[in-house]
C-alpha positions, 0 to 999 in steps of 0.5 A: 557253440562251436561247429563240431570238431572233424579228425580226418582218418588216416588211410592204412593197409591191413595184411593179414599174414598168410598160413600155408594153406591161405591165398593172399588177401589185403585189407585196404582200409580208412581213406585219408581225404585230400582236403587239403591241397598240400596232401602229399598222398598217392595219386590216384586221379587215373585209377578206376576199379570200376566203371559208374555203370558197373558199379551201379550193378553191383550196389543195386545187386546186394542182398542179405544172406541167411546164415546157413548160405555163408561160404557158398558161390553166391554169398562169394560173389557178393563177398567179392562185389564187396570188396571192389566196391570198397576198394573203389570207395577208398580211391573216390575219397583219398583222391577228392573227386566226388564218392559215387559209391557212397551215393549210390548205397544211399540212393538204392537204400543199401546201408540197412542191408550192409548193416544186416550183413555185418550182424549176420556174419558177426552172429556167424562168428559167434555161434556156428564157427566154434561149434564147426572147429568142434565137429569131429570130421572138420579137418580141412585141407584148406582154411581159405574158404573160412577164412573169406567168411571171417574176413567178410566182416572186415570189409563191410566195416571197412566199407562203413567206415568209409562212406559213414564220414557222410551224413546222409549215409547215417541219415539213409540207415534209417531204423538200423542205425540202432542195430549199427550202435548195438553193434559198436557198443559190442566190439568196444566193450570187447575191445575194453575187456581185452586191454585188461587180458593182455595185447591182441596177438601178433601177426607173426608166428611159425610152425603152427596148423592151419586152424590154429593159424586162422584163429589167430588171425580171426583174434587180430582181425577182431581188434582190428574191427572194434577199431573200426566200430569205434570211428563208425561210432564216432561219426554216428555221433557226429549226426547226433542232432539228427538222431531218433530219441530212441537212438540218442537213449540207447547210446546215453542211457541203455549203454552209457556210451560217455563212461564206456569211452572214458574207459577206452582213454583209460587203457588205451588198448592201441598203445603199449610199452615195449621194451621202454618204448611207445608203441602204438597200434596202426597200420595193422601193426604195432609201430613204435613212436619216436620221442618227438612224436609221443605227445602227439594225439593219436588218431583213435584218441582223437576219435574218442575225443571228438566222439565225447564231444559230441555226446557231452556238448551237443544240446540234443544229447545233454538233455538226454544225459542222465548226470549220475554220481557214477557218470560223474565220477567217471566224466571227470577222470578225464581231466587228467588228460586235458593238457594244454597240448592235447587241447592245442591240437584239438582246440574243441577240447577246451569247451569240454574242459569247461564243462568239466570244471562246471560238472565238478561244482554240481550235485549229481542227478538222480537217475531217471524213472520215466517211462518211455517208449521207444524202438529197440535193434531188432536184427541180431534178435530176429537172426537168433530166433530164426537159427535158435537150435540150428547152430550145429545142424548149419555147422554140418552143412557149410562143412559138407557142402562149402568148406571142403572145396576140391583143388579145382575150386580153390584155384578158380577161387584164387583166380577170382581173387587175383582179377578183384585185387589189382595189383595197381590199386593196391600199390596206390592205396598202400600207405608205405613201402611193402614188408618183406614176407620173411624179416619185415625189412622194407621190400622193393622185389615181388613174387614173380610167380603169383605177383603177391608176396614181396622181399627184400633179397633173393635170400629171404624169398628162398627161405620163405618159398616152404611156406610161400609155395602152398599159397603161391602155387595155385595163384600161379597155376590159375593165372596160368589156366585163365 
């Protein structure tokens, strides 16, 4: 059989819109690996966020936190370390000068730790955050500390997306790959469900309360996290020949991922029609696709097709997947998408087209009733068992000790984040020119006080100042106090 196809991820930057009570955060994601010498991306060869010794210390120090400690000082310190590792991994992958972060995570056995933290913050968002928002005395003056916990899931899935490009990372996940597969399945199921409800929220909104804006950001972030989970799942399928039988059974029998991926292609939640124009969600926002580019396969569509190829055509998966009448009906829907133009862009799909032609003539298989002993994911169930009945107590504790910081604490936190997000690194990894915070046009001028927000002209800066000042002043004061 032909070699499995590889699809290079695009390298995008997501900059969540900032509320009046939040400190600027830039979410850098998904490197474009410089495998082609003709690639004309930013030159990152001279940039280094972490020295090798520093990266080793940070990786060694990664550990799991109980839900009660999320948002605490020690937890925040590890979150900052993860952001630095995330940005350094992106710089390394994009510059193609070796990837020491990935090697350190494998060497020190920290991939299972990252998977555990990923699922822990997912559970916090589902079980604790809603309770926290309903507490009578929950009236935060600043939503920045809560945003940090919500953002933690995005940070981890970003890092995993970057390093899972390498097969040895998947192998080093050991038994937690089962938990990761379950996590990705949950995210993709929600993505399909959301496509039936309408579009994800837009980034821009005016005249909303800090908590409402935080909830809008969390919803948008959830959409983007799901897209990252799709990429991670595709990388896991690249390793299908080395996955355990339990993992294969989980993917093919328990979750029936091939049929779920077919639904994703049908709904294509990352594409929409707006005013008669095709738009695709990329780089953290909806972008209009030029008519000449509309036949071009999107990167997310490519991830789905490669995952389907791996799950349907690899000998290991074919031996385990039961092609029932339902599965046959779902998979045959793919024939409508497999045009000559699509196959020209990803020639391996010609093999998939042949498989579907054979499937159309074959009799469906009866459901298998074999007695199988297999491993099951344990992280979610363990966390739920340990914290059952404690969600309200956790929320009250965090409201009192974590999410009600003093003004001085906020300034110190803003200062630490200004140090974490070096401007030269952020500008190097940005895929396009920055956008005006007021009108979204291309921007060339930066706020001289905080150095975080961009504007296209003086007039837009003045109009936006009333909103920006509440994020700008703490950062500027923190910088002067350094």
